[in-house]
VMD Tcl script that builds the backbone (N, CA, C; Angstrom):
set m [mol new atoms 336]
animate dup $m
set s [atomselect $m all]
$s set {name element resname resid chain x y z} {
  {N N MET 1 A -23.181 -12.546 -28.779}
  {CA C MET 1 A -22.264 -13.299 -27.942}
  {C C MET 1 A -22.506 -14.787 -28.181}
  {N N SER 2 A -21.440 -15.535 -28.345}
  {CA C SER 2 A -21.579 -16.962 -28.610}
  {C C SER 2 A -22.031 -17.704 -27.349}
  {N N GLU 3 A -22.520 -18.897 -27.563}
  {CA C GLU 3 A -23.025 -19.715 -26.453}
  {C C GLU 3 A -21.927 -20.035 -25.445}
  {N N SER 4 A -20.717 -20.333 -25.915}
  {CA C SER 4 A -19.620 -20.671 -24.996}
  {C C SER 4 A -19.227 -19.473 -24.136}
  {N N LYS 5 A -19.284 -18.259 -24.707}
  {CA C LYS 5 A -18.966 -17.070 -23.921}
  {C C LYS 5 A -20.041 -16.809 -22.869}
  {N N ARG 6 A -21.297 -17.074 -23.203}
  {CA C ARG 6 A -22.384 -16.906 -22.232}
  {C C ARG 6 A -22.224 -17.869 -21.060}
  {N N VAL 7 A -21.890 -19.106 -21.391}
  {CA C VAL 7 A -21.693 -20.111 -20.340}
  {C C VAL 7 A -20.514 -19.719 -19.458}
  {N N LEU 8 A -19.424 -19.253 -20.070}
  {CA C LEU 8 A -18.257 -18.829 -19.309}
  {C C LEU 8 A -18.590 -17.647 -18.403}
  {N N CYS 9 A -19.317 -16.655 -18.921}
  {CA C CYS 9 A -19.711 -15.493 -18.109}
  {C C CYS 9 A -20.607 -15.913 -16.947}
  {N N ALA 10 A -21.533 -16.821 -17.210}
  {CA C ALA 10 A -22.421 -17.299 -16.151}
  {C C ALA 10 A -21.630 -18.038 -15.081}
  {N N ALA 11 A -20.663 -18.845 -15.491}
  {CA C ALA 11 A -19.849 -19.587 -14.530}
  {C C ALA 11 A -19.011 -18.646 -13.681}
  {N N VAL 12 A -18.419 -17.634 -14.297}
  {CA C VAL 12 A -17.617 -16.660 -13.551}
  {C C VAL 12 A -18.492 -15.893 -12.567}
  {N N ALA 13 A -19.686 -15.491 -12.991}
  {CA C ALA 13 A -20.604 -14.769 -12.104}
  {C C ALA 13 A -21.026 -15.643 -10.925}
  {N N ALA 14 A -21.304 -16.917 -11.186}
  {CA C ALA 14 A -21.702 -17.829 -10.111}
  {C C ALA 14 A -20.570 -18.022 -9.113}
  {N N LEU 15 A -19.350 -18.177 -9.603}
  {CA C LEU 15 A -18.209 -18.321 -8.700}
  {C C LEU 15 A -17.984 -17.060 -7.874}
  {N N ALA 16 A -18.160 -15.907 -8.488}
  {CA C ALA 16 A -17.993 -14.648 -7.750}
  {C C ALA 16 A -19.020 -14.529 -6.638}
  {N N MET 17 A -20.254 -14.921 -6.909}
  {CA C MET 17 A -21.297 -14.858 -5.871}
  {C C MET 17 A -21.017 -15.856 -4.758}
  {N N LEU 18 A -20.615 -17.057 -5.112}
  {CA C LEU 18 A -20.328 -18.067 -4.098}
  {C C LEU 18 A -19.128 -17.704 -3.246}
  {N N SER 19 A -18.115 -17.116 -3.833}
  {CA C SER 19 A -16.937 -16.755 -3.049}
  {C C SER 19 A -17.271 -15.678 -2.029}
  {N N GLY 20 A -18.207 -14.810 -2.331}
  {CA C GLY 20 A -18.634 -13.797 -1.375}
  {C C GLY 20 A -19.379 -14.395 -0.204}
  {N N CYS 21 A -20.055 -15.495 -0.415}
  {CA C CYS 21 A -20.847 -16.129 0.630}
  {C C CYS 21 A -20.006 -16.999 1.556}
  {N N THR 22 A -18.856 -17.436 1.113}
  {CA C THR 22 A -18.090 -18.392 1.897}
  {C C THR 22 A -16.876 -17.801 2.593}
  {N N SER 23 A -16.722 -16.491 2.569}
  {CA C SER 23 A -15.516 -15.904 3.139}
  {C C SER 23 A -15.539 -15.836 4.663}
  {N N TYR 24 A -16.706 -15.801 5.276}
  {CA C TYR 24 A -16.803 -15.690 6.727}
  {C C TYR 24 A -17.162 -17.043 7.319}
  {N N ARG 25 A -16.300 -17.584 8.151}
  {CA C ARG 25 A -16.540 -18.898 8.742}
  {C C ARG 25 A -16.353 -18.851 10.244}
  {N N PRO 26 A -17.439 -18.647 10.989}
  {CA C PRO 26 A -17.305 -18.655 12.449}
  {C C PRO 26 A -16.946 -20.053 12.951}
  {N N THR 27 A -16.307 -20.088 14.095}
  {CA C THR 27 A -15.938 -21.362 14.708}
  {C C THR 27 A -17.213 -22.089 15.137}
  {N N PRO 28 A -17.395 -23.356 14.754}
  {CA C PRO 28 A -18.594 -24.102 15.156}
  {C C PRO 28 A -18.703 -24.193 16.680}
  {N N TYR 29 A -19.913 -24.080 17.192}
  {CA C TYR 29 A -20.116 -24.047 18.649}
  {C C TYR 29 A -19.622 -25.305 19.332}
  {N N TYR 30 A -19.709 -26.441 18.671}
  {CA C TYR 30 A -19.309 -27.693 19.309}
  {C C TYR 30 A -17.789 -27.819 19.446}
  {N N GLN 31 A -17.036 -26.897 18.850}
  {CA C GLN 31 A -15.582 -26.897 19.008}
  {C C GLN 31 A -15.119 -25.953 20.120}
  {N N ILE 32 A -16.055 -25.172 20.687}
  {CA C ILE 32 A -15.711 -24.223 21.741}
  {C C ILE 32 A -16.257 -24.752 23.071}
  {N N ARG 33 A -15.425 -24.798 24.079}
  {CA C ARG 33 A -15.834 -25.236 25.426}
  {C C ARG 33 A -15.770 -24.052 26.380}
  {N N GLU 34 A -16.422 -24.176 27.515}
  {CA C GLU 34 A -16.441 -23.097 28.509}
  {C C GLU 34 A -15.045 -22.754 29.008}
  {N N THR 35 A -14.134 -23.696 28.940}
  {CA C THR 35 A -12.760 -23.450 29.404}
  {C C THR 35 A -12.013 -22.453 28.517}
  {N N ALA 36 A -12.487 -22.224 27.302}
  {CA C ALA 36 A -11.824 -21.269 26.404}
  {C C ALA 36 A -11.911 -19.842 26.938}
  {N N PHE 37 A -12.912 -19.564 27.777}
  {CA C PHE 37 A -13.122 -18.214 28.295}
  {C C PHE 37 A -12.400 -17.955 29.617}
  {N N VAL 38 A -11.898 -19.004 30.247}
  {CA C VAL 38 A -11.313 -18.895 31.582}
  {C C VAL 38 A -10.090 -17.976 31.622}
  {N N GLY 39 A -9.219 -18.063 30.650}
  {CA C GLY 39 A -7.974 -17.291 30.681}
  {C C GLY 39 A -8.080 -15.859 30.186}
  {N N LEU 40 A -9.282 -15.394 29.849}
  {CA C LEU 40 A -9.441 -14.028 29.365}
  {C C LEU 40 A -9.407 -13.050 30.536}
  {N N VAL 41 A -8.503 -12.073 30.463}
  {CA C VAL 41 A -8.320 -11.118 31.557}
  {C C VAL 41 A -8.754 -9.731 31.102}
  {N N PRO 42 A -9.787 -9.152 31.750}
  {CA C PRO 42 A -10.227 -7.806 31.374}
  {C C PRO 42 A -9.096 -6.794 31.503}
  {N N GLY 43 A -8.982 -5.937 30.482}
  {CA C GLY 43 A -7.955 -4.914 30.485}
  {C C GLY 43 A -6.597 -5.377 29.992}
  {N N VAL 44 A -6.456 -6.680 29.742}
  {CA C VAL 44 A -5.162 -7.232 29.320}
  {C C VAL 44 A -5.271 -7.975 27.983}
  {N N THR 45 A -6.253 -8.859 27.862}
  {CA C THR 45 A -6.405 -9.706 26.689}
  {C C THR 45 A -6.848 -8.886 25.470}
  {N N THR 46 A -6.226 -9.142 24.325}
  {CA C THR 46 A -6.561 -8.418 23.091}
  {C C THR 46 A -7.488 -9.259 22.207}
  {N N LYS 47 A -8.033 -8.619 21.166}
  {CA C LYS 47 A -8.896 -9.328 20.221}
  {C C LYS 47 A -8.161 -10.494 19.558}
  {N N ASP 48 A -6.914 -10.279 19.179}
  {CA C ASP 48 A -6.136 -11.343 18.537}
  {C C ASP 48 A -5.980 -12.547 19.461}
  {N N GLN 49 A -5.767 -12.290 20.744}
  {CA C GLN 49 A -5.644 -13.387 21.711}
  {C C GLN 49 A -6.971 -14.118 21.877}
  {N N VAL 50 A -8.087 -13.380 21.835}
  {CA C VAL 50 A -9.407 -14.014 21.919}
  {C C VAL 50 A -9.634 -14.883 20.686}
  {N N LEU 51 A -9.263 -14.388 19.512}
  {CA C LEU 51 A -9.406 -15.182 18.285}
  {C C LEU 51 A -8.603 -16.475 18.372}
  {N N GLU 52 A -7.406 -16.413 18.915}
  {CA C GLU 52 A -6.578 -17.613 19.070}
  {C C GLU 52 A -7.183 -18.593 20.065}
  {N N ARG 53 A -7.644 -18.071 21.190}
  {CA C ARG 53 A -8.106 -18.901 22.293}
  {C C ARG 53 A -9.526 -19.438 22.084}
  {N N VAL 54 A -10.439 -18.566 21.635}
  {CA C VAL 54 A -11.851 -18.941 21.532}
  {C C VAL 54 A -12.240 -19.275 20.093}
  {N N GLY 55 A -11.785 -18.481 19.129}
  {CA C GLY 55 A -12.129 -18.720 17.731}
  {C C GLY 55 A -12.834 -17.524 17.119}
  {N N VAL 56 A -13.332 -17.711 15.920}
  {CA C VAL 56 A -14.031 -16.652 15.185}
  {C C VAL 56 A -15.465 -16.556 15.699}
  {N N PRO 57 A -15.932 -15.346 16.059}
  {CA C PRO 57 A -17.280 -15.201 16.619}
  {C C PRO 57 A -18.379 -15.391 15.580}
  {N N LEU 58 A -19.580 -15.690 16.071}
  {CA C LEU 58 A -20.751 -15.778 15.198}
  {C C LEU 58 A -21.100 -14.411 14.631}
  {N N ILE 59 A -21.102 -13.415 15.499}
  {CA C ILE 59 A -21.513 -12.062 15.127}
  {C C ILE 59 A -20.563 -11.065 15.771}
  {N N GLU 60 A -20.245 -10.013 15.030}
  {CA C GLU 60 A -19.475 -8.894 15.568}
  {C C GLU 60 A -20.356 -7.656 15.497}
  {N N LEU 61 A -20.602 -7.047 16.638}
  {CA C LEU 61 A -21.451 -5.861 16.721}
  {C C LEU 61 A -20.634 -4.668 17.182}
  {N N TYR 62 A -21.000 -3.476 16.710}
  {CA C TYR 62 A -20.334 -2.265 17.200}
  {C C TYR 62 A -21.394 -1.294 17.688}
  {N N PHE 63 A -21.257 -0.837 18.938}
  {CA C PHE 63 A -22.186 0.097 19.541}
  {C C PHE 63 A -21.528 1.472 19.583}
  {N N TRP 64 A -21.963 2.345 18.681}
  {CA C TRP 64 A -21.325 3.655 18.515}
  {C C TRP 64 A -21.410 4.506 19.767}
  {N N ARG 65 A -22.560 4.561 20.384}
  {CA C ARG 65 A -22.715 5.430 21.574}
  {C C ARG 65 A -21.902 4.938 22.758}
  {N N LEU 66 A -21.752 3.637 22.874}
  {CA C LEU 66 A -20.931 3.084 23.963}
  {C C LEU 66 A -19.457 3.010 23.575}
  {N N ASN 67 A -19.190 3.174 22.293}
  {CA C ASN 67 A -17.831 3.087 21.760}
  {C C ASN 67 A -17.175 1.759 22.149}
  {N N GLU 68 A -17.927 0.668 21.919}
  {CA C GLU 68 A -17.385 -0.658 22.193}
  {C C GLU 68 A -17.863 -1.655 21.156}
  {N N GLU 69 A -17.074 -2.695 20.992}
  {CA C GLU 69 A -17.387 -3.776 20.067}
  {C C GLU 69 A -17.746 -5.007 20.888}
  {N N VAL 70 A -18.731 -5.770 20.409}
  {CA C VAL 70 A -19.170 -6.968 21.121}
  {C C VAL 70 A -19.156 -8.143 20.149}
  {N N TRP 71 A -18.549 -9.240 20.586}
  {CA C TRP 71 A -18.515 -10.472 19.802}
  {C C TRP 71 A -19.412 -11.500 20.462}
  {N N GLU 72 A -20.221 -12.178 19.656}
  {CA C GLU 72 A -21.115 -13.213 20.173}
  {C C GLU 72 A -20.587 -14.596 19.814}
  {N N TYR 73 A -20.595 -15.479 20.818}
  {CA C TYR 73 A -20.169 -16.867 20.630}
  {C C TYR 73 A -21.260 -17.802 21.129}
  {N N ARG 74 A -21.399 -18.947 20.488}
  {CA C ARG 74 A -22.210 -20.058 20.984}
  {C C ARG 74 A -21.199 -21.148 21.330}
  {N N TYR 75 A -21.369 -21.803 22.484}
  {CA C TYR 75 A -20.393 -22.809 22.912}
  {C C TYR 75 A -21.056 -23.866 23.778}
  {N N LEU 76 A -20.326 -24.925 24.058}
  {CA C LEU 76 A -20.822 -26.021 24.901}
  {C C LEU 76 A -20.307 -25.872 26.324}
  {N N ASP 77 A -21.226 -25.980 27.262}
  {CA C ASP 77 A -20.883 -26.022 28.681}
  {C C ASP 77 A -21.118 -27.465 29.106}
  {N N GLY 78 A -20.065 -28.187 29.333}
  {CA C GLY 78 A -20.193 -29.617 29.591}
  {C C GLY 78 A -20.298 -30.352 28.265}
  {N N THR 79 A -21.226 -31.302 28.192}
  {CA C THR 79 A -21.340 -32.084 26.963}
  {C C THR 79 A -22.561 -31.756 26.123}
  {N N VAL 80 A -23.635 -31.245 26.741}
  {CA C VAL 80 A -24.859 -31.004 25.965}
  {C C VAL 80 A -25.482 -29.621 26.161}
  {N N THR 81 A -25.041 -28.847 27.127}
  {CA C THR 81 A -25.649 -27.549 27.393}
  {C C THR 81 A -25.057 -26.488 26.461}
  {N N VAL 82 A -25.906 -25.912 25.625}
  {CA C VAL 82 A -25.457 -24.896 24.671}
  {C C VAL 82 A -25.648 -23.517 25.299}
  {N N MET 83 A -24.586 -22.736 25.292}
  {CA C MET 83 A -24.581 -21.419 25.920}
  {C C MET 83 A -24.268 -20.335 24.887}
  {N N LEU 84 A -24.595 -19.092 25.239}
  {CA C LEU 84 A -24.205 -17.915 24.464}
  {C C LEU 84 A -23.282 -17.071 25.322}
  {N N ALA 85 A -22.310 -16.450 24.682}
  {CA C ALA 85 A -21.408 -15.525 25.379}
  {C C ALA 85 A -21.249 -14.281 24.528}
  {N N TRP 86 A -21.239 -13.138 25.178}
  {CA C TRP 86 A -20.977 -11.861 24.525}
  {C C TRP 86 A -19.742 -11.263 25.176}
  {N N LEU 87 A -18.699 -11.053 24.380}
  {CA C LEU 87 A -17.455 -10.462 24.868}
  {C C LEU 87 A -17.373 -9.037 24.355}
  {N N SER 88 A -17.140 -8.078 25.256}
  {CA C SER 88 A -17.043 -6.679 24.827}
  {C C SER 88 A -15.596 -6.213 24.851}
  {N N PHE 89 A -15.282 -5.317 23.904}
  {CA C PHE 89 A -13.930 -4.782 23.734}
  {C C PHE 89 A -13.981 -3.263 23.701}
  {N N ASP 90 A -12.947 -2.631 24.235}
  {CA C ASP 90 A -12.863 -1.168 24.189}
  {C C ASP 90 A -12.388 -0.730 22.797}
  {N N PRO 91 A -12.319 0.582 22.536}
  {CA C PRO 91 A -11.913 1.060 21.207}
  {C C PRO 91 A -10.497 0.654 20.796}
  {N N ASN 92 A -9.661 0.290 21.756}
  {CA C ASN 92 A -8.295 -0.141 21.456}
  {C C ASN 92 A -8.196 -1.641 21.187}
  {N N GLY 93 A -9.332 -2.350 21.230}
  {CA C GLY 93 A -9.331 -3.788 20.977}
  {C C GLY 93 A -8.945 -4.625 22.174}
  {N N VAL 94 A -9.126 -4.084 23.376}
  {CA C VAL 94 A -8.804 -4.808 24.604}
  {C C VAL 94 A -10.101 -5.313 25.234}
  {N N TYR 95 A -10.090 -6.563 25.659}
  {CA C TYR 95 A -11.245 -7.218 26.279}
  {C C TYR 95 A -11.676 -6.485 27.549}
  {N N LYS 96 A -13.001 -6.205 27.656}
  {CA C LYS 96 A -13.540 -5.504 28.825}
  {C C LYS 96 A -14.306 -6.429 29.764}
  {N N SER 97 A -15.281 -7.156 29.202}
  {CA C SER 97 A -16.135 -7.985 30.047}
  {C C SER 97 A -16.847 -9.039 29.204}
  {N N ALA 98 A -17.539 -9.953 29.909}
  {CA C ALA 98 A -18.292 -11.008 29.227}
  {C C ALA 98 A -19.617 -11.234 29.937}
  {N N PHE 99 A -20.594 -11.663 29.165}
  {CA C PHE 99 A -21.895 -12.057 29.699}
  {C C PHE 99 A -22.231 -13.410 29.092}
  {N N HIS 100 A -22.637 -14.371 29.952}
  {CA C HIS 100 A -22.957 -15.723 29.492}
  {C C HIS 100 A -24.381 -16.062 29.896}
  {N N GLN 101 A -25.096 -16.808 29.017}
  {CA C GLN 101 A -26.429 -17.290 29.361}
  {C C GLN 101 A -26.747 -18.537 28.543}
  {N N LEU 102 A -27.768 -19.287 28.981}
  {CA C LEU 102 A -28.240 -20.431 28.208}
  {C C LEU 102 A -28.736 -19.945 26.858}
  {N N ASP 103 A -28.482 -20.705 25.816}
  {CA C ASP 103 A -28.984 -20.358 24.494}
  {C C ASP 103 A -30.443 -20.800 24.406}
  {N N PRO 104 A -31.394 -19.854 24.313}
  {CA C PRO 104 A -32.802 -20.236 24.283}
  {C C PRO 104 A -33.169 -21.056 23.048}
  {N N ALA 105 A -32.389 -20.960 21.981}
  {CA C ALA 105 A -32.673 -21.743 20.787}
  {C C ALA 105 A -32.458 -23.237 21.027}
  {N N TYR 106 A -31.603 -23.571 21.992}
  {CA C TYR 106 A -31.297 -24.968 22.288}
  {C C TYR 106 A -31.914 -25.442 23.595}
  {N N SER 107 A -32.228 -24.534 24.492}
  {CA C SER 107 A -32.755 -24.928 25.785}
  {C C SER 107 A -34.271 -24.806 25.854}
  {N N GLY 108 A -34.902 -24.306 24.801}
  {CA C GLY 108 A -36.338 -24.113 24.798}
  {C C GLY 108 A -36.760 -22.972 25.694}
  {N N GLY 109 A -35.826 -22.108 26.075}
  {CA C GLY 109 A -36.136 -20.962 26.912}
  {C C GLY 109 A -36.325 -21.304 28.377}
  {N N VAL 110 A -36.079 -22.554 28.750}
  {CA C VAL 110 A -36.272 -22.993 30.127}
  {C C VAL 110 A -35.022 -22.667 30.934}
  {N N LYS 111 A -35.223 -21.961 32.063}
  {CA C LYS 111 A -34.100 -21.667 32.958}
  {C C LYS 111 A -33.836 -22.868 33.834}
  {N N ARG 112 A -32.549 -23.166 33.997}
  {CA C ARG 112 A -32.200 -24.332 34.826}
  {C C ARG 112 A -31.605 -23.879 36.126}
}
mol reanalyze $m
mol bondsrecalc $m
mol representation Tube
mol addrep $m
C-alpha cells in the first residue's frame, strides 16, 4: 500500500472514531433553569415535550423490573446552586414523576 493510501485510511479511521464520540450532546447545565421543570404534568407530558422544554438529558437509564425510563439532568437553581433532577417515564413515554436534589459534585455534599 502506498504512503498516500495509508495516510488516507488513517484519516478516514480517525474521522469515523471522532464522529462516534460527538453524536451525543446533552444540554449544558448552565442553560437549564429550575423553571424548565415547572410546566411538566405527570400523566400528560411526553418525552418529546420534555426534550423541547428542558433539553437533552445527561444520562438516560432504563429499569427493566420497574418498566420505566429515567432521565438525569443537571441544572441551575437561582444563579449558583447546581441541582440534579431525575425524571421518570412510563413505558408509553409519558412523564411520571421527578426527584430533585443538590448536586454533591458542586455543593461538596453539604446540605443547605
